[in-house]
C-alpha positions in Angstrom: 1.9 -10.3 -1.2 3.3 -12.5 1.5 1.2 -13.7 4.4 2.9 -11.2 6.8 1.9 -8.3 4.8 -2.1 -9.8 4.0 -2.4 -10.4 7.8 -0.6 -7.0 8.7 -2.9 -4.9 6.2 -6.1 -6.6 7.4 -5.3 -5.5 10.8 -4.7 -2.2 10.0 -7.9 -1.8 7.8 -10.2 -4.0 10.1 -8.7 -4.1 13.6 -7.0 -1.1 14.4 -9.5 1.9 15.7 -8.1 5.6 16.3 -9.8 7.5 19.1 -9.8 7.7 23.0 -9.7 4.4 24.5 -9.5 3.2 28.1 -7.4 0.1 28.3 -7.6 -2.9 30.8 -4.9 -1.3 33.1 -7.2 1.6 33.2 -5.0 4.0 31.2 -6.0 5.9 28.2 -5.0 5.3 24.6 -5.1 7.1 21.3 -5.7 3.4 19.6 -7.0 0.3 20.1 -6.7 -2.9 18.5 -9.3 -5.6 18.4 -7.5 -8.3 16.8 -10.6 -10.8 16.6 -11.5 -8.9 13.5 -8.5 -10.6 11.8 -7.9 -13.9 13.7 -11.6 -14.7 12.7 -11.7 -13.4 9.4 -11.8 -16.1 6.7 -9.9 -14.2 4.0 -6.6 -14.2 6.5 -7.5 -17.1 8.9 -5.1 -19.5 7.2 -2.2 -16.9 7.1 -2.6 -16.0 10.8 -2.5 -19.5 12.0 0.3 -20.0 9.4 2.4 -16.8 10.9 1.6 -18.2 14.7 2.6 -21.7 13.6 5.9 -20.7 12.3 7.0 -19.2 15.7 5.8 -22.4 17.7 9.1 -24.6 18.9 9.2 -27.8 17.2 9.0 -29.6 20.7 5.5 -28.1 21.5 2.5 -30.5 22.2 0.2 -27.9 22.9 -1.0 -24.4 22.5 -3.8 -22.3 24.5 -4.2 -19.6 26.6 -6.6 -17.3 28.5 -10.2 -17.3 27.3 -11.2 -15.5 25.1 -8.4 -13.6 23.8 -6.4 -16.8 23.0 -9.2 -19.2 22.0 -9.3 -18.1 18.1 -5.5 -18.0 18.0 -4.9 -21.4 19.3 -7.7 -23.3 17.9 -7.1 -22.1 14.5 -3.2 -22.6 15.0 -3.8 -26.2 16.0 -6.1 -26.7 13.4 -3.5 -25.8 10.5 -0.8 -27.5 12.2 -3.0 -30.8 12.1 -3.5 -30.3 8.1 0.3 -30.2 8.1 0.8 -33.3 10.3 1.9 -31.6 13.3 -0.4 -32.3 16.0 -0.9 -29.9 18.6 -3.7 -29.9 21.4 -5.7 -26.6 21.8 -7.0 -25.5 25.4 -8.4 -22.7 26.9 -7.8 -21.1 30.3 -10.6 -20.0 32.3 -10.8 -16.8 33.9 -12.2 -18.4 37.1 -12.0 -22.2 38.4 -15.6 -24.0 37.1 -17.3 -25.2 40.2 -19.1 -27.7 38.4 -18.6 -30.5 36.0 -15.2 -31.5 35.7 -13.9 -28.3 37.6 -10.8 -26.6 37.5 -9.7 -23.8 34.8 -8.4 -25.8 31.8 -10.9 -26.5 29.1 -9.7 -28.4 26.0 -7.0 -31.1 25.6 -4.1 -30.1 27.7 -2.3 -33.0 29.4 0.2 -32.9 32.3 3.7 -33.1 30.7 2.3 -31.1 27.7 5.1 -28.4 26.2 2.9 -25.7 25.9 3.0 -22.4 23.8 0.6 -20.0 25.7 -1.0 -17.6 23.1 -3.0 -14.3 23.0 -4.4 -12.3 20.3 -3.0 -9.0 21.6 -0.9 -7.9 24.6 -0.4 -4.6 26.2 1.4 -5.6 29.5 1.2 -9.3 29.3 -0.6 -9.9 32.3 -3.0 -12.1 30.7 -0.3 -14.3 29.3 1.3 -14.5 32.4 -1.8 -15.5 34.4 -2.4 -18.2 31.6 1.2 -19.4 31.7 0.9 -19.7 35.7 -2.5 -22.0 35.1 -0.8 -24.1 32.8 2.1 -24.5 35.1 -0.3 -25.5 37.9 -1.8 -28.1 35.5 1.7 -30.0 35.4 2.5 -28.8 31.8 5.7 -26.9 30.9 5.6 -23.5 29.1 8.0 -23.3 26.3 6.8 -19.8 24.7 4.5 -17.0 25.3 3.2 -16.1 22.1 1.0 -13.0 20.7 -0.2 -12.0 17.4 0.3 -8.5 18.2 2.4 -6.8 21.1 1.2 -3.5 21.5 3.1 -2.5 24.8 6.4 -3.4 24.7 6.8 -4.9 27.9 5.4 -8.7 27.7 9.1 -9.8 27.0 10.5 -8.5 30.0 7.9 -9.9 32.1 8.0 -12.9 30.7 11.6 -13.2 31.1 11.5 -12.6 34.8 9.2 -15.9 34.8 12.0 -17.6 33.0 9.6 -18.0 29.9 10.3 -16.6 26.3 8.2 -14.2 24.7 7.7 -13.6 21.0 4.9 -11.6 18.9 4.3 -11.5 14.9 3.7 -8.0 15.1 4.7 -4.9 17.2 2.9 -1.6 17.7 5.8 -0.1 15.9 5.3 -2.7 12.7 1.6 -1.2 12.7 3.0 2.3 12.6 2.4 3.2 16.6 4.7 3.8 19.6 4.5 1.2 22.2 2.1 1.7 25.0 4.6 0.9 27.8 3.6 -0.7 31.1 
């Protein structure tokens, strides 16, 4: 079984829930995915990181995104990249500006001028990805890709394109056997 198939099977067994759920947008859905259940699982963690890393452009120098959704994905991907001789700095974007210590919204190893992949575990509309990408841009780095493990909504690519950023996902809702949720 390939890494793609192992992670897909793990997502379906451990991360996908069926029922009635209220999404971040306030809309209801008959399915929900907590992909952190897969990203954090030791039996597929390296596979997840490898699948994400396969989509990271060679010129990228950093990976991160809005905390909590991006933290697991970005840190494990940077770690696997390091074992392969490919240094990627990892960072998190805070939801709010920190008003003590060094302050700011960025925590971790992002530097001005970095070429950044902004990541997220699961996106429906893509608003968290865009928020993180704007914070990265404001910090003086350049966004080269928005990347999700799962795209459940099907709208992130068009929202990213409006900002001039490419978008990719390892899995779509349809790959997991569900219709897109839409905007």
